[in-house]
C-alpha atoms as a printed R data frame, in Angstrom:
    type eleno elety resid chain resno       x      y       z
1   ATOM     1    CA   MET     A     1 -23.760 41.755 -15.930
2   ATOM     2    CA   ALA     A     2 -23.672 41.009 -19.658
3   ATOM     3    CA   VAL     A     3 -20.625 42.058 -21.671
4   ATOM     4    CA   SER     A     4 -21.068 43.708 -25.053
5   ATOM     5    CA   GLY     A     5 -19.395 41.884 -27.939
6   ATOM     6    CA   ARG     A     6 -18.223 45.310 -29.053
7   ATOM     7    CA   THR     A     7 -15.806 45.532 -26.102
8   ATOM     8    CA   ARG     A     8 -14.046 42.173 -26.669
9   ATOM     9    CA   LYS     A     9 -11.741 42.590 -29.638
10  ATOM    10    CA   ILE     A    10  -8.988 40.530 -31.237
11  ATOM    11    CA   TYR     A    11  -5.508 42.039 -31.059
12  ATOM    12    CA   LEU     A    12  -2.152 41.091 -32.514
13  ATOM    13    CA   SER     A    13   0.048 41.057 -29.444
14  ATOM    14    CA   SER     A    14   3.708 40.705 -28.572
15  ATOM    15    CA   SER     A    15   5.379 37.788 -26.810
16  ATOM    16    CA   ASP     A    16   5.603 39.829 -23.587
17  ATOM    17    CA   LYS     A    17   1.991 41.144 -23.878
18  ATOM    18    CA   SER     A    18   3.259 44.757 -23.872
19  ATOM    19    CA   THR     A    19   1.961 45.605 -27.355
20  ATOM    20    CA   ASN     A    20  -1.651 44.975 -28.397
21  ATOM    21    CA   THR     A    21  -2.660 46.220 -31.828
22  ATOM    22    CA   TRP     A    22  -6.310 46.122 -32.869
23  ATOM    23    CA   ILE     A    23  -6.952 45.795 -36.598
24  ATOM    24    CA   VAL     A    24  -9.355 48.465 -37.855
25  ATOM    25    CA   GLY     A    25 -12.447 47.079 -39.553
26  ATOM    26    CA   GLU     A    26 -13.061 44.113 -37.243
27  ATOM    27    CA   THR     A    27 -16.708 43.099 -37.371
28  ATOM    28    CA   SER     A    28 -16.595 39.943 -35.247
29  ATOM    29    CA   ASN     A    29 -14.329 37.435 -33.570
30  ATOM    30    CA   SER     A    30 -14.731 34.055 -31.932
31  ATOM    31    CA   LEU     A    31 -12.744 31.856 -29.570
32  ATOM    32    CA   ASP     A    32 -13.143 28.126 -28.894
33  ATOM    33    CA   ILE     A    33 -11.164 26.361 -26.156
34  ATOM    34    CA   SER     A    34 -11.798 22.633 -25.796
35  ATOM    35    CA   ARG     A    35 -10.458 19.527 -24.082
36  ATOM    36    CA   GLU     A    36 -10.811 15.911 -25.088
37  ATOM    37    CA   THR     A    37 -12.405 13.751 -22.412
38  ATOM    38    CA   PHE     A    38 -12.069 10.092 -21.598
39  ATOM    39    CA   GLY     A    39 -14.043  7.942 -19.221
40  ATOM    40    CA   GLY     A    40 -12.709  5.708 -16.562
41  ATOM    41    CA   GLY     A    41 -13.821  3.684 -13.642
42  ATOM    42    CA   ALA     A    42 -14.186  0.122 -12.539
43  ATOM    43    CA   LYS     A    43 -16.415 -2.311 -14.442
44  ATOM    44    CA   GLU     A    44 -18.738 -2.576 -11.487
45  ATOM    45    CA   ASP     A    45 -19.337  1.207 -11.384
46  ATOM    46    CA   GLU     A    46 -22.721  2.241 -12.725
47  ATOM    47    CA   TRP     A    47 -21.425  5.594 -14.016
48  ATOM    48    CA   ASP     A    48 -18.167  6.571 -15.699
49  ATOM    49    CA   ASP     A    49 -15.984  9.285 -14.262
50  ATOM    50    CA   PHE     A    50 -14.525 11.550 -16.950
51  ATOM    51    CA   PHE     A    51 -11.090 13.116 -17.109
52  ATOM    52    CA   ALA     A    52  -9.762 16.024 -19.128
53  ATOM    53    CA   GLY     A    53  -7.376 15.007 -21.892
54  ATOM    54    CA   ARG     A    54  -5.482 17.043 -24.451
55  ATOM    55    CA   GLY     A    55  -6.613 20.572 -25.080
56  ATOM    56    CA   SER     A    56  -6.732 22.823 -28.111
57  ATOM    57    CA   TRP     A    57  -8.011 26.241 -29.040
58  ATOM    58    CA   THR     A    58  -8.970 28.118 -32.177
59  ATOM    59    CA   ALA     A    59  -9.930 31.689 -32.952
60  ATOM    60    CA   SER     A    60 -11.265 33.561 -35.943
61  ATOM    61    CA   ALA     A    61 -12.050 37.125 -36.913
62  ATOM    62    CA   SER     A    62 -13.832 38.934 -39.720
63  ATOM    63    CA   PHE     A    63 -12.815 42.340 -41.023
64  ATOM    64    CA   ASN     A    64 -14.289 44.863 -43.432
65  ATOM    65    CA   LEU     A    65 -11.560 46.024 -45.776
66  ATOM    66    CA   ASP     A    66 -11.336 49.768 -45.294
67  ATOM    67    CA   ASN     A    67  -9.079 51.890 -47.470
68  ATOM    68    CA   SER     A    68  -9.494 54.790 -45.054
69  ATOM    69    CA   ALA     A    69  -7.492 52.867 -42.424
70  ATOM    70    CA   ASP     A    70  -3.943 54.094 -42.025
71  ATOM    71    CA   LYS     A    71  -1.127 52.376 -43.913
72  ATOM    72    CA   ASN     A    72   0.113 50.576 -40.786
73  ATOM    73    CA   GLN     A    73  -3.307 48.997 -40.227
74  ATOM    74    CA   ILE     A    74  -3.651 47.926 -43.864
75  ATOM    75    CA   SER     A    75  -0.118 46.501 -43.742
76  ATOM    76    CA   LEU     A    76  -0.964 44.664 -40.510
77  ATOM    77    CA   LEU     A    77  -4.047 43.038 -42.032
78  ATOM    78    CA   ASN     A    78  -2.125 42.117 -45.192
79  ATOM    79    CA   SER     A    79   0.632 40.518 -43.063
80  ATOM    80    CA   LEU     A    80  -1.772 37.801 -41.873
81  ATOM    81    CA   ILE     A    81  -0.780 34.993 -44.225
82  ATOM    82    CA   ALA     A    82  -1.542 31.301 -43.710
83  ATOM    83    CA   GLY     A    83   1.377 29.603 -41.985
84  ATOM    84    CA   THR     A    84   2.501 32.682 -40.034
85  ATOM    85    CA   LYS     A    85   2.823 32.463 -36.234
86  ATOM    86    CA   VAL     A    86   1.429 35.373 -34.257
87  ATOM    87    CA   TYR     A    87   0.528 36.232 -30.674
88  ATOM    88    CA   LEU     A    88  -3.166 36.934 -30.135
89  ATOM    89    CA   PHE     A    89  -5.150 38.541 -27.371
90  ATOM    90    CA   ILE     A    90  -8.946 38.318 -27.381
91  ATOM    91    CA   GLY     A    91 -10.537 40.501 -24.742
92  ATOM    92    CA   THR     A    92 -10.423 44.059 -23.477
93  ATOM    93    CA   VAL     A    93  -7.483 46.452 -23.448
94  ATOM    94    CA   THR     A    94  -7.253 49.749 -21.548
95  ATOM    95    CA   SER     A    95  -6.723 53.052 -23.353
96  ATOM    96    CA   GLY     A    96  -3.076 52.733 -22.226
97  ATOM    97    CA   GLY     A    97  -2.741 49.396 -24.062
98  ATOM    98    CA   THR     A    98  -2.818 47.024 -21.064
99  ATOM    99    CA   GLN     A    99  -4.692 43.724 -21.307
100 ATOM   100    CA   THR     A   100  -7.413 43.675 -18.642
101 ATOM   101    CA   GLU     A   101  -9.575 40.600 -19.289
102 ATOM   102    CA   GLY     A   102  -9.435 37.878 -21.916
103 ATOM   103    CA   VAL     A   103  -7.273 35.115 -23.376
104 ATOM   104    CA   TRP     A   104  -3.727 35.438 -24.785
105 ATOM   105    CA   GLY     A   105  -1.547 32.936 -26.626
106 ATOM   106    CA   GLU     A   106   0.593 32.028 -29.608
107 ATOM   107    CA   ALA     A   107  -1.299 30.908 -32.711
108 ATOM   108    CA   LEU     A   108  -0.747 29.869 -36.290
109 ATOM   109    CA   VAL     A   109  -2.696 31.619 -39.056
110 ATOM   110    CA   THR     A   110  -4.474 28.680 -40.714
111 ATOM   111    CA   SER     A   111  -6.572 30.392 -43.362
112 ATOM   112    CA   VAL     A   112  -7.334 33.759 -44.887
113 ATOM   113    CA   SER     A   113 -10.338 34.175 -47.153
114 ATOM   114    CA   GLU     A   114 -11.642 37.275 -48.831
115 ATOM   115    CA   SER     A   115 -15.107 38.025 -50.139
116 ATOM   116    CA   ASN     A   116 -15.721 40.708 -52.763
117 ATOM   117    CA   ALA     A   117 -19.370 40.377 -53.778
118 ATOM   118    CA   ASP     A   118 -20.838 43.069 -56.029
119 ATOM   119    CA   GLY     A   119 -22.936 45.449 -53.963
120 ATOM   120    CA   SER     A   120 -21.290 44.400 -50.672
121 ATOM   121    CA   VAL     A   121 -18.412 45.559 -48.548
122 ATOM   122    CA   SER     A   122 -15.219 43.617 -49.217
123 ATOM   123    CA   SER     A   123 -14.361 41.489 -46.205
124 ATOM   124    CA   ARG     A   124 -11.607 39.189 -44.996
125 ATOM   125    CA   ASP     A   125 -11.940 36.222 -42.629
126 ATOM   126    CA   VAL     A   126  -8.884 34.939 -40.756
127 ATOM   127    CA   SER     A   127  -8.669 31.675 -38.780
128 ATOM   128    CA   PHE     A   128  -6.089 30.778 -36.152
129 ATOM   129    CA   GLN     A   129  -5.005 27.533 -34.460
130 ATOM   130    CA   GLY     A   130  -3.598 27.961 -30.954
131 ATOM   131    CA   CYS     A   131  -0.083 26.634 -30.297
132 ATOM   132    CA   GLY     A   132   0.155 25.421 -26.710
133 ATOM   133    CA   ALA     A   133  -2.081 26.424 -23.829
134 ATOM   134    CA   PRO     A   134  -3.773 29.832 -23.866
135 ATOM   135    CA   THR     A   135  -3.239 32.133 -20.878
136 ATOM   136    CA   LYS     A   136  -6.195 33.644 -19.040
137 ATOM   137    CA   VAL     A   137  -5.816 37.368 -18.366
138 ATOM   138    CA   PRO     A   138  -5.797 38.280 -15.564
139 ATOM   139    CA   ALA     A   139  -4.087 35.076 -14.444
């Protein structure tokens, strides 16, 4: 069955996965996990066989800036500064705060950009570079 993009959110998490804080105003998020590949095989083989090499992952999220959000949420969004390491969870979390399905890992904030066009909602885009392998939840 298809999963609604509305249910998979990006959360700032803790190193033990016990705290997952969603940032109010999120409009979208994305996750890309990739592996380099390299071919191998004997010269007489007609087809190469490929092997997985080094992996990497990136994530990004877009937020509407909302002054009606509580001070903790505004402070959380403002704390995302390029060069800061954070723990991220992208997926679904129960009402009790437990991660149920998604991807978790440590990441570096690589860029923060803000758009404030006249006649539009102010928005902020944040990009992340994964540090090490992401963890699938549930494992």
